[in-house]
C-alpha positions, -999 to +999 in steps of 0.1 A: -060+261+045-072+237+018-074+248-016-103+228-024-139+242-029-152+212-012-140+176+005-134+152-021-156+121-029-146+086-025-147+053-042-142+023-020-127-005-042-134-044-024-117-071-040-127-107-028-123-141-033-137-167-015-139-149+017-176-152+025-169-157+061-160-119+065-173-103+034-205-088+051-189-073+077-161-056+055-188-043+031-212-031+060-181-012+074-177+006+044-212+012+037-219+027+073-198+055+066-207+066+029-214+103+020-240+111-006-217+112-034-195+084-022-197+046-040-186+014-032-169-011-062-170-045-053-149-071-075-154-108-068-123-127-085-140-159-093-154-169-061-169-208-052-183-199-017-214-184-005-201-148-014-222-147-047-251-150-024-240-125+001-232-101-026-266-110-044-282-091-013-260-059-023-262-059-059-294-034-057-276-009-036-278+027-054-241+031-043-227-004-050-214-017-084-208-053-082-184-067-109-174-105-114-145-119-131-126-149-134-102-158-112-070-137-121-055-128-084-058-100-061-040-075-082-060-078-114-090-075-089-079-043-074-073-031-112-105-039-123-120-024-094-100+013-099-109+012-136-146+012-122-138+039-100-158+074-109-148+095-077-119+118-064-102+094-044-100+054-043-101+036-014-089+000-014-102-026+011-099-068+013-129-086+022-113-098+049-104-069+064-130-040+076-130-002+083-127+014+118-157+040+128-148+073+115-122+062+092-137+080+060-143+110+075-106+115+090-095+106+056-117+132+041-101+158+064-066+148+056-070+151+017-088+182+022-063+198+044-034+189+021-043+191-015-009+186-025-012+145-009-019+120-033-015+089-014-028+084+022-014+052+044-037+048+074-021+024+105-040-011+114-056-023+142-045-062+141-070-089+148-070-123+148-071-160+169-037-170+163-016-150+189+017-153+182+005-144+142-011-111+154+020-102+173+039-110+147+022-087+124+019-059+145+056-060+147+064-059+114+037-031+112+054-012+138+090-017+120+074-004+088+056+025+103+063+063+095+062+094+115+028+109+113+022+136+085+032+144+053+059+121+043+072+137+008+082+117-017+104+086-016+110+076-053+148+072-048+145+052-016+123+025-033+144+026-064+174+022-046+166-002-020+133-014-025+120+005+006+083+002+015+067+034+021+031+021+030+010-004+050-014-034+042-039-030+016-069-020+033-051+013+047-043+026+014-057+053-006-050+073-031-062+099-062-081+083-090-058+101-113-028+084-095-044+050-092-052+049-130-018+057-132-005+026-115-031+003-134-012+011-165+020-009-150+026-041-174-001-068-168+033-094-166+032-078-129+001-101-123+018-128-131+018-157-104+047-182-100+050-212-076+076-214-051+091-250-048+072-273-022+105-282+001+113-245+004+071-234+010+075-264+036+104-248+054+094-214+053+061-223+064+044-208+034+010-219+032+002-243+003-024-223-015+003-190-016+029-211-027+014-222-057+006-184-067+034-163-047+028-135-075+031-095-061+007-085-035-018-054-046-001-034-019+038-042-025+028-033-064+006+001-053+030+014-024+062+009-041+050+023-079+033+055-063+066+061-045+085+055-078+063+077-097+069+108-071+033+104-051+033+129-022+022+107+007+008+111+040+009+090+072-018+087+099-005+065+128-043+063+141-059+029+133-084+033+103-089-004+095-090-039+109-061-062+096-075-095+101-049-122+104-062-158+099-049-191+080-055-179+046-036-148+049-004-144+028+021-143+054+005-153+086+017-183+090+048-179+075+080-174+091+101-138+087+125-158+068+095-168+045+079-133+040+112-120+034+116-148+006+088-140-010+095-102-010+131-110-024+121-131-053+095-105-066+119-074-061+142-079-091+113-081-114+093-056-100+117-030-102+130-037-139+093-038-150+081-007-134+114+012-138+113+004-175+073+014-181+078+046-162+113+055-184+129+067-149+168+073-149+186+045-128+212+067-114+203+095-094+223+130-091+235+139-059+214+169-058+183+145-063+191+122-030+200+154-009+166+173-018+146+139-011+166+131+019+157+171+031+121+170+028+110+134+038+099+121+070+113+089+084+104+055+101+095+055+136+117+030+148+154+039+150+170+007+133+149+016+101+158+052+100+197+041+101+188+013+074+176+040+051+201+068+055+230+039+051+213+030+019+212+068+008+252+069+018+256+037+001+244+049-030+255+087-029+290+077-045+274+066-075+253+097-082+259+120-109+275+157-099+303+172-086+319+164-050+308+191-037+273+183-042+280+143-032+293+161+002+264+178+006+240+148+002+261+132+023+259+157+051+222+155+045+218+116+051+238+121+084+222+149+099+187+160+080+158+156+103+127+171+090+101+182+118+067+173+110+045+206+115+017+191+091-002+166+109-040+167+110-055+167+144-090+168+155 
């Protein structure tokens, strides 16, 4: 049973930059599902296409707040939207994606039934005209997938091995309190850096993205919430369309290109986030044991083995007695929490 007196209200934060082709579909997919107390905050990040004309048609809607800003990048646009949010739960939506029917009500039920949950990750339905890119992204998402239910906390897995316990931006939702805390991260994380042209060509990273290869909104939000000890929930039923097209950051790059961009930002992000959150850099053996025993694991066997191996690698360097370290090693080798907390309909 839920401890909430009523189901939570939603703010859908839509970030847009020159996606007029998809913008109307994204907005309508959210508006068609809004409850009476919900709202949509649209942040246009300096678009120069037909986006402004489209947004003008929505400006008078009583549940829509349209914000215009100079082009500053996706992460800053998302921050702007979160700060303007007024409801209990913040849902994110990229303007080239769209919500599937019934998603908002299903999500509302998850938060209602699990009041301890502060962040929900929902599976994607991948679509696009580039068959190869669609299949590659489907495979990437399957590799990242976590078993459904209350995942638990994954702070140390993220801090020690950069584990990504999440999904693309449009499948991420979190409590307003948690979202605002994420917004307090150093503004330096929003900065962009260029990838050398020769490397971008070799790794098939789109030219426009090579010039602004900053950290993605989902990468920052997903990992920061883990570092902050968020209790996450994994919903394996698709809740949104993840649209693959030529302007996607990773749609046309090789797997090696994706890895290069991820590794490039890893050190800067972790150092900035750990310092900002004032986190200990060395875990105790008991902390690792507790995290291992209460968490859910990846769907794919390889991911489960990889994450367990990272825990095992870290345990000898933890603080604690030999007995505590042996107990943590035992947990890393054998612990497997059975999920009993999935929301069913």
